[in-house]
C-alpha positions as CSV (number, residue, x, y, z in Angstrom):
1,X,-9.7,35.2,-4.9
2,X,-10.9,37.8,-2.4
3,X,-10.4,35.5,0.7
4,X,-6.8,34.9,-0.7
5,X,-6.2,39.1,-0.8
6,X,-7.8,39.2,2.9
7,X,-5.4,36.5,4.2
8,X,-2.3,38.2,2.1
9,X,-3.6,41.8,3.6
10,X,-3.8,40.1,7.4
11,X,-0.6,38.4,6.9
12,X,1.0,41.4,6.0
13,X,-0.8,43.4,8.5
14,X,0.3,40.9,11.5
15,X,4.1,41.0,10.3
16,X,3.4,44.9,10.2
17,X,2.5,44.9,14.2
18,X,5.4,42.8,15.4
19,X,8.2,44.9,13.7
20,X,6.1,47.7,15.1
21,X,6.5,46.2,18.6
22,X,10.2,45.4,18.0
23,X,11.1,49.1,17.1
24,X,9.2,50.9,20.2
25,X,10.9,48.4,22.6
26,X,14.3,49.7,21.0
27,X,12.2,53.4,21.2
28,X,11.7,52.8,24.4
29,X,15.2,52.3,25.9
30,X,16.3,55.2,24.2
31,X,13.4,57.4,25.6
32,X,14.5,56.0,28.9
33,X,18.4,56.5,28.3
34,X,17.9,60.3,27.5
35,X,14.6,61.1,29.3
36,X,12.7,62.6,26.1
37,X,10.0,60.9,24.4
38,X,10.9,59.7,20.6
39,X,8.3,62.3,19.0
40,X,9.9,65.3,20.9
41,X,13.5,64.1,19.8
42,X,12.9,63.1,16.7
43,X,11.5,67.2,16.2
44,X,14.7,68.4,17.6
45,X,16.9,66.4,15.4
46,X,14.9,67.1,12.0
47,X,15.3,71.1,13.4
48,X,19.5,71.0,14.1
49,X,18.8,71.3,17.6
50,X,20.6,67.6,18.2
51,X,24.0,67.2,16.7
52,X,25.0,64.3,14.3
53,X,26.1,61.6,16.4
54,X,25.6,58.1,15.2
55,X,23.3,57.0,18.1
56,X,21.2,60.2,17.4
57,X,20.6,58.6,13.8
58,X,19.7,55.4,14.8
59,X,17.3,56.5,17.2
60,X,16.0,59.0,14.3
61,X,15.8,56.4,11.6
62,X,14.3,53.8,14.2
63,X,11.5,56.4,15.0
64,X,11.3,57.0,10.7
65,X,10.8,53.6,10.8
66,X,7.7,53.7,12.9
67,X,6.0,56.3,11.1
68,X,6.4,54.7,8.2
69,X,4.6,51.0,9.6
70,X,2.2,53.1,11.2
71,X,1.1,54.6,7.9
72,X,1.3,51.1,6.2
73,X,-0.3,49.5,8.8
74,X,-3.3,51.9,7.9
75,X,-3.4,51.3,4.5
76,X,-3.6,47.8,5.4
77,X,-6.4,47.7,7.7
78,X,-8.0,51.3,7.4
79,X,-7.2,51.4,11.4
80,X,-5.0,54.1,13.1
81,X,-5.4,51.9,16.6
82,X,-3.3,49.3,16.4
């Protein structure tokens, strides 16, 4: 039973890592286009310093997804450096 659970956790962690790689690729595109790190953009977006253009909403959503996946991965593995 323990081995099965370990395998399932590993599979889920691997899936999270792949999703994180894809999100990071998308975020790098936004960062290059706008010359701003995603974390800094997100702080500005959250504090209302940007407008609500769909492209900004998409960027913020991708950043939130990245944060959520990082938290999930931490819960699955207990490690922050993935």
